[in-house]
N, C-alpha and C positions, 0 to 999 in steps of 0.2 A: 504494500500500500504506500502511496506517495506521501509519506509524512516525514521525510528527512530534509534537512537543510544543508546537506553536504555540498551541494553545488547550486549555482544559480538556476532558477526555474527555466525550463525551455519555453521561450516566448517567441512564437513564430509570427512574423509580420504578415498581415493580411495582404493577399495579392490584389485586392481591390483598392488599396490605398495608393493613389497615384501621386499624392503630394507629400509623401513621406520617403525620405531617402537615407541610405546608409551614412554613417558619420565619415568625415574626412579629416585628414591631418593637414593643417594649414602651415605655410612657411612663416618665418618671423617677419616683422616689419622691415628689418634690414634687408632680408633676402628679396622681399617684394620690391623695395625701392631700387635695389641693384638691378633687378630684372627690368624694371621700368626704364631706367636710364639707358640701357643698351638695346632697347627695342628698335630694330632696323627701320620700321615704318615711321616712328617718331623722329628719327634722325633724318630720314628722307624728307619729312614734312618741314623740318627746320631748314634743310638745304634749299627746299623749294621756296620757303618764305624769304630766305636770304637772296635767292636769285630774283624773286619778284621785285625787290627793291621797294621804294617808297610810294610809287604811283603806278602800280600795275593795273591795266585796264581789265574790267570784269563785265560779265553780262548782267542782265536785269535781275537774275536770281543770285548774284554774287559768285558765279562760277567763272572760271577762266574762259576767255574768248577762244575761238578755234585757233586763231593765230598765236595767241599766248600759249595754248596747250602744245601746239606743234613746236614752238620755240623752246619750251621747257623740256620736251622729249629729246630734242637735239642737244640742248645745253647740258642736261643732267644725265644723259644716257639711260633714260627710263622708258618704259612702255607707256602708251596712252592711258592704259588702265591704272598703272602705278601713279601717274601724275594726277589722275582724277581722284584716287583714294588719298594721296598725300595732301592734295588741296583741301579735301573735306576735313582731314585731320588738322591741318594748319589753321583753318578758319574756325573749326569746332573747339579747338583748345586755346585760342587767343594768341597763337604765334603770329597770325595775320589778322588784321582788323579791317573790316569793310567800311568804306566811307563813300557813299554815293556810287559812282561808277568806277571807283578805284579801290585797290587794296594795298596796305602797307604794313610795316612791322607793328605787331601788337605789343601790349604791355608784358606779355608772357613769352616773348621771343626767346629769351635766354634762360627760361626756367629749367629746361632739360640739363643744361650744363652747369649753371651757377645757382639754381634755386635750391631751397631746402629739400630734405627728404620727403616731407609731406607734400610739398608743392609738386615735386616730380611725380609722385605716385598719383596725386589728384589729376595731373595732366594726362597720365596714361589712362586713367579711368574715363576721362572725357573723350580721349581718342577712341576707346572701345565703344562708348555709346554712339559716337559718330559713325563708326564702321558698322555696328550692328543695325543702326537705323537705316543707313544707306543701302546696305546689301541684303537686308532681311535674313541675317544669319543667326538671329536669336534662337530659333528652333534647333539649329545645328549645334550651337553651344550647349543648349539644354540637353540635347541627345547625348553629347559626349560626357556631360556631368552625370546623367542618370546611368550611363554604361559603367562609369568608374574604372575603365580599363581601355587599353588600345583597341580600336575598332577598325576592321578592314574596310577599305573604301567601298567594296562591293556590298557591304552590309549597312552602309550609312543611310540609305533611303529608308529602310525599315525602322532604324533607330530614330531618324528624324521625324517620320510620320507618327511614331509613338509619342515622341516628345511634344509635337504640336497638339496631339490629342490631350496629353497631360496638362499642357499649358492652358488649353481651352477649358478643361475641367476645373482647374484651379481658379481661373479667372471667373468662371461661372459661379463657383462657390462663394466668391467674395463680391460679386457685383450687386448693385442695389436692385430692388424689386422691379424698377422700371427700366433697367438697363438690359438691352438685348444681348444674347449670346453672340460671340464673334468666332464661330467655328470656321476653320480653314478647310475649304474643299480640296479633294485630292488634286484637281487640276491646278490649284494655287500652290501646291507643294512641289510638284514634279519639276517645274522650270528651274528651281534652285539646284537641281541635281543632275540635270541632263540638258546640255553638256556643261553647265556653268558651275559645277562642283569645284573643279580645281582652282579657278580664280578666287572663289570665296575662301577656300582653305588657305591659299597662298597669302591672302590678306591677313587672315587670322594668325598664320605662322609668322608673317613679317612684323606683326605687333607683339609677338611672343605669347599669344593666347593658346596656341596649340603646338604640339611637337609631332613631327612626321617620323615614321620609322618603318621597319620591315617586320612582318610576321614570320618569325623563324620556327614557330611550332608547327606550321603547316607544311605538307609535302610540297606544295607549290607556293613559293614566297609571294607575298602581296604587300602593298603599301598599307600602312596603318596610320591612324591619327588618334591622338589623345590630348586632353587638356594639360597644359603645363601647370606648374605650381601656382603661378600668378593668375593663370586662366581659371584654375579651380577656385581660387579665392574670389575672383571677380564675379564669376557666374553664380557662385553660392550666395554672394551678397545680393545679386539681382533676384534670385529665386526666393530668398528670405523676405525681400521687400514685397513679393507677390503673395506671401502667406504660406510658402512651402515650409515643411519641417525639415531643416537641413542642419543636423547636429554636427558639432566639431569635437574631435577627440581632445579630451582635456578641458573642454569648455565648461564643464559643471564643477570643476575642482574647487572653485572658490564659493560655490553656492551651498545651500543647506542639503541635508540628507535627501529631502524630497526631490531636489533637482537631479542629483546623481542617480537616484533610483528610477526616475522617470525616463532617463535616456538609455538605460541598460537594455531595454527591449529592442533598440535599434542596432546593438553591437553584436559582433560575433564574440566567441569566448576570449580570444586573445585581446581584442580591443576593450572588452568589458573589464577584464582584469587590470589592464593599464589604467582605465578610467577610475576604477576603485582605488588602485594604489595611489594615484595622484590626489584623490580626494582625502585619503587617510593620512597622507604626508602632511597635510595642512592643519591637523588638529590632534590633540592628545587622544589616546585610545579611549579613555573614560568618557571624554566629551563626544567622541564619535559614536559610542554606544548609546549615550543619552539622546543624541540627535536621531539615531536610527529608530529607537523605540518610540520617540515622539512622532516621527513621520509615519511609522507603522500604525500607530493608534489612530491617526487621522486619515490614513490612505485607503485605497481600494484593496481587495484581496490580492491582486497581483503585486502591488507595492509591498504588502505585508510579507509575502513570501520572499521577495527580493531583499527586503530589509534584514531578515534573519539569515539569509544566505551571505550577505555582506558582513554580518556580524561574525561569521566564521573567521574573517580576515583580522578582526580585532582580537580575537582569542580570549585568554583568561581575564584580561582587564574588563571585558564586557559582562562578566558574571554578575556583579552587583546590580547593574542596570537591568539585566534580563530577569533577575529575581524580583525586582520591583515590578516588572511587567506582568508577573503572575497575578497581580491584583486586577488587571484589566480583563474583562470578559472576552474581548476580541483578540487579545494577545496571549492569554493564558495557554491555550493549546500549543501555539508556536513556541512560546517561552519554555514550556515544560519539555517539549521534544528537544529543543536546543540545549537546555541544561543537561538532560540525560545523555545527549551525544557528547557532551564535554565533561562527563564523569561526575556530575552532580546528582544528589539523591532528591528526586522530585517525583511525586505521584502523577500518573497519567491515566485517567479513567477511560473506559470505552466510549463514553459520551464525548470526551475531549478528542479522542482519536477520530471519531466520526465527524465531528465539527471541523477538525483540521483538514480531513480529506475533502470535504465540501468546499472549504475555503481555498485550498490549493487548486481544486478543480475550477472554481470560479475565477481564480487568478489566471489560469491557463486560457480560459474562454475569452479573457480580455484581449488576447493577442493571437491565439492559435486557431487554426481551422478545427471544426468539431471532431473530425476523424482523428486528428493529431492529439486532441485532448483525451479521447477514448483510449488511444494507444499508450499515452503517457501516464494516465492516472492509476491504472491497476495492472502494471506489467508483471508483477511477481506472483500473482494469485492464480490458481487453476480456475477454469470457468465456473465450476460449481460453487466454489468459495466466493467468487465474484458475485454470482447471483444472490447468494445468501446475504452478503454484505450490502449489496445495492437494495435488496428488498426492505432493509430496515432504515435506510437513509431518510425516509420521509419524516421520521421522528425528529430529525436534526433541526434545531431552531436557527436556521440561517436563511437570510433573504434570497440567496441564489440557489437554494436546494432544488426548487422546481425546475429551473432552467437547466441545471446540471443533469437531473434525472431525465429530462426530456431529451437532452443531447445524447445521453447513454441509450435511451430507448430508440432513437432514430439512427444511431451510427454504430452501435456495438455489433461486431460480426457474429457473435454467438446468439442464436435466436432466444434461448431461454434466459440469458442475461438481459437481452433487450426487453423481453416480456416482463421480467422482474422489475426493470426500471420503469416500464410503462405503468405497471400497477402502482408502484411507489409514487410516481409522479401524480397519478390520480389522487392518491391518498394525501399527498402534500398539498395539492390544490384544494381539496376538500377541507383540510385542516386550516388552511389560510382563509378560505371563505367563511368557515365557522367563526374564526377569530374576528374577521371584519364585520360580520353581520350576526352579532350574538343573539339578536331577537329571534333569529330563525333556527337557533340550535335546539334540537328536540329535548324536551324535559325527560329526564331518566324515568319518571313515573308515568309517562304517556302510554296509552294503549291504543293500538289500531288507529293512529292518526289523530286521536283526541288529545292534542298537545296544548299546553298552555305556555304562553310567552312569559319570560321572567318578569315578575312584578304584577302579573295578572292574577291576583289572589281571588278575584270575584268569580273566576271561571271554575266550575266544579268538574271533577272527573266522573265519568260513568262508572 
């Protein structure tokens, strides 16, 4: 029976959650700034601004004239596409300032070389916004973020289409009641990838957003693309602004226990242990135990299970705090099991064990698919013993007992275990109904339907 806290509870992310992504490890501010300063496209934009001089003629929309673009191509040994992108970056970042029909050096012309670290990084971010807006590459950047690994070019269309769908879903979730959905039709997606994929990727690579490589794991080598560290940082920031759940490894270390417990569901085992270690390093063991028990007393079933699993990392210093938790009705079963696992003498009744089983099952249901909960909850018991145990769970006074029993009845592979769960779920619902509607509870003295309601002393029995 799943009543141990020896490891973090298995909490599987729902496949239907499009706006929830795995945690990432972000580079330091110094690394980000260094990457921004050497971005080739920013340097080309500065060279173009220097070439333009103080009175470069521009079109009605602030773009280079045809003659000016041709002259820039020849003078700077660039392609027409590179000149167009560099001009957009130069004007978008303030390297060039527009005044009427002319452009000249802007106030931020020298930021890349002589500006502060924050100014250089801010300029790089503005350049990214200009490129993403101009080239409609936002979906591609999101696709690479959600992939979290190098993606072969021949698989980018599928990744991009999925990212556009996720972006649309996220935006739909946050738009107002009178704002229409802005779904992208397939024909609006395809042109960015055939044949215009390579120019867009080259622009992102020139800004340092992506890195190109080769897939050496395949029999037939192919070109791959992945976000660079600064690209990962920038795209994460954009997704977070849209309301996506985009955790950062180590990001909860300075927060309370509830913060670190809440993000563990997003992490694999290795990253989860690293997050816990970083959190524990910032507080005394006794304080960590107090924070964990406090968070567990206020949290959901899943958070309670995670709290006592993290308590294992605290060790013997947590014993006093866990003993105090025995006084809490919702923590007592967890605390008793934890203390017994750590060599302490504590009683654990059958009722405590049954309540803990339901609580752990409810915690798994918060994150896992129902069939995974069934497989995880009773792995060590033979089917007959499972049926006997499940049959009595309806007596457990837990708000999630009916939901758990219904899950077992619908998804357990053994028919007689499922049948036992179905009967127990019916009893649990009846028990809950009787508690909510006491006036409908039959009087023990009633005969053949001649029941009296509580307090109805005037009614006589036959």
